[in-house]
N, C-alpha and C positions, 0 to 999 in steps of 0.2 A: 966604302962605295957599295951602293945597292945593285945587285945583279937581278935583272928581270929575265925570267925564264919563259920559254914558250908556253909552259903550263899556266904561268901567271897571266899572260896576255890572252889566252884562250879561255880563261875562267869565266863562268857566267856572271853577268852583272847582277849586283844585289842592291836593292833600294837602301839608301842610308837609313840607319835606325831599324832595319828589318830584323825581326826576331822570329824564331821558329818555335817559341814557347817551350813546351815540355821536351821537344826534341833537342833544343839547345842545352837543356839541363844534362841530358845523358851524353851529349857530345863533349861536354866539359866535365867529364867524370872526375878529373883531378880536383876541380873546385868543389864538387859535391863531396868527395872524400874528406877534404879539408873542413868543410862545414859540419859534416857528421862527426868528425873527430873533435871539433870545437864544441859541438853540442854535448857530447858525452863528457868532455872535460868540465864544462860549465855546470852540468847537472850534478857532478860529484865533487866539485871544487870545495875545499875546506871541510869535507865530510870525513869523519873517522872511519865509518863502515864502508863508504864508497859503494861499489857494486852490490854489496850485501843487502843494501836497501831494496834491491829488486826482489829479494827473497823475503825480507822482514815485513814490508808493507802488505803484500798480498797474503802472507801467512796470517797476519793480524786480522785483515779484512775477512778472510775465509773463516777464521775461528769465530768471529762475531756472528757472521751469517749462519754458520753451521750450528752454533749454540742456540741462537734465537729461533731460526726456521727449522733446523733439523731436530733439536732436542726438545725445546720448549713447546713448539707448535707441532711436533711429531711428524715432520715431513719425511724423516728417514724411514718411517714405517710404511709410507705410501709410495716412495720412490726407491726402487732397488739401487743399491750402491749410490746413495745420494751424494756422498762427498765428490765422486768423479763427475756426476751430473752437474753439481754446483760449480766445481772448479773449471770444468770445460767452458761454461758460460762466462765465468769471471775472467778467464784469460782473454777471450775474444772481445769482451766488453771493455776490459782495461786497455787493450790495444787500440780500440776505436776511440775511447775518450782521450787517451794520451795523444793520438795522432791529431784529433780534432782540436783539442785545447792548446797543445804546444804549437801546432801549425797556425792557429789563429794569432798567436802572439809572436810568431817567428819573424815577421818583417819589422815590427816595432822593436823587438829585442835586438835586431841587427841593423838598426837605423844608421849607424856610422858606416857600415859597409855599403848599404844602399845609397847613401849620399856621396860616397867617394869612388865607388867602383862601378864600372859598366858590366853587368852580368845579368843573366835571366833572373828576374825576381821570383819566378816560380821555384827557383832552387831552394828557397828557404822553407816553404811548406813541404817540399819533397824531402829535404834533409831532416825535417822534424818527424816525418813519417818513418824514415829509416832509423833515426835515433830511438823512436818509440818501439820499433821492431826489435832493436838490440836490447832495449830495456825490458821487453816482454819475453824475450827468448828464455831467460832462466825459469820463468813461470811455466813455459811450454815444456821444458825439461822435467820440472816437478810433476806436471800433469802426466807426461809420458811414463815416468817412473811409477807414479801411483796407479795408473791404469795397468801397467805391466804386472805389478804386484797383485792386483785384484783380478787377474785373468785376461788381460787384453791380448788379443791375437790379431795382427794386422791382416787386412784383406784389401784387394784392389779397389773395391767400391768405397770402403771406408777411408782409405788414403786419398782417393779422389775427392771425397766429401770434405775432408780436412783441408786439402789444398784450396778448394773452392771457397770455404769459409774464410780462410785467411786472406785470400786475394780479394774477396768482396769487400772486406773491411779496409784493406790497404788502398784500393782504388776509390771506393766511396768516401772514405775518410780524407784522402788527399784532395778530392774534388771539393768537399765542404771546406777544408782548410784553405784552399785557394780563394774561394769567395769571401770567407770570413776574415782572412788575413788582410785582404785589400780593404774590406769594410772597416776593419779595426784601425787602420791608419787614419781614416776620416772620423770615426766615432768609436771611442774606447768602450762603448756599451756592448759591442759585439763580443768581447771576451767575457763580459759578465753574463751575456745570454748563453754562451757556451757552458760556463760554470753552472748555471741554473739547469740547463738541459741535462748535464751529466748527473745531476742528483736523481732524476727519475728514469733515466734510460734503463737502469737495471730492472725496473719493474715492468717495462714494456717488452721484455724478451723472456723466453722460457729458461731462465737461469735459476731463480730461487724456487719457482714452481715448475712442474712438468707441463709440456705441451698438451698431454692427454687431459689435463684438468680443463683446459679451454676447449679442446676438441669434443669432449663429452658433455659440455655444459649447454645451457640454453642459448648461448651466443653462437654455437656452431651453425654455420650456414648463413649467418646474418652479415650485414655490411661491416660490422666490427671485426668479425672473424676474417673477412676478406682483406680489410685494411691491415690487420695484424700480419697477415702473410705477405703483404706488400712492403713490409719494413725490411730493408736489406740486412739490418743487424739481427733480426729474428731469424732469417734464413741462414745467416752466417753462423749463429750460435747453434742452430739445429744441425747444421752440417758438421761442425766440430764435435758436437755430442755424438753424431752418428759415427764419427771416426774413433773416438776414444771411449765413450760410455757404452755404446750399443753392444760391443762384443763382450763386455764384462758382465752383462746380465742375460746372456742368451739362455742360460740354464735355469733361469727363474721360472717356476711353473705358472701357467696362465698369463704369460707376459710376452708381448710381441715387440721385441726391441728393434725390428727392422722396418716396421711399417705403421700404418694407422692403428690405434690412436697415439702411439708414442711419438710418431713423426707424421707430418702431412704426406699425402700421397705424392708420388713422383718427386721426392726430395732432391735427387741429383739433378733432374731436369730443371726444377725450380732454381737450384743453385747456379746452373749454367746460364739460364735466362737472366737471373739477377746480376751475375757478373757482367753479362753483355750490357745490361741497363746501366750498371755502374760505370762501364767504360764510356758509354754515350754521355752519361751525366758528367764525367770528368772532362770530356771534350767541350761540352757546353760551358762548364765552369772555366775552362781555359780561355774560351772566347770572351766571356764576361770579364775575366781577370785582365786580359790584354787591353780592354777598353780603359781601364784605370791605371795600368802599369806606368804610363808616362807621367802621371801626376803624383806617384807615391813619394819620390824623393823630395819634391817641392812641399808636400804636406807634412813630411817628417821634419 
């Protein structure tokens, strides 16, 4: 026998099929935890090394970049503590590409759940972002240890910069994942677009080369320079470098690790503005996603 309480009777009416989008995702945190756990298990299913791949793959990638750019091209002579500069960028770029690519595939990969269960479809890109964060966390620990060994000392501004960099990538990457995950249901070309985009994103941010190279070049002050600083991933990388790399090179003569040209002017303010822009962008992506959400199960 069903008991109807006064609270049930006085509850506000809700339109059938009404969804609160991303708010629904965090209201159903138990489902989100299950999807995150499932994503982690699937990623390392049948793997002998398991979570160790989170260390092996970035280590191999770092070794290649450091050997080619640092030793062969001599970048380590022009950039103090080049390994930390390079790895700071690699960690944040990896987090972005993982969130973007895995989020784009998330709905298609969970087609059986989408077809059989009524749950917020936004949960799949969000869970992909969280799985990517867990996958990236070991790299962040390595970065922290390396920076600590080479003289890193935490400061409030640097910690704020690191937080801003990570949050920009999490919010902006989730927004892109929402749009592309819906598009990937209709056209699988979207996942190929993301894979292609991931090939050159590393060259469009100050990871392999220092920001000072661009700031002191003939491009400084041009529209190319302005567009470069409008890239959320560039600002995120610079903020993470401000957090970990900057304090390790403060004693280098004739080098300014806290301002121009090592970093753009007003970096923290740029990070705060970029995070606000990313939040607005995520809201717009949510609205676009909701337009296609009702058709996803049918197209799958």
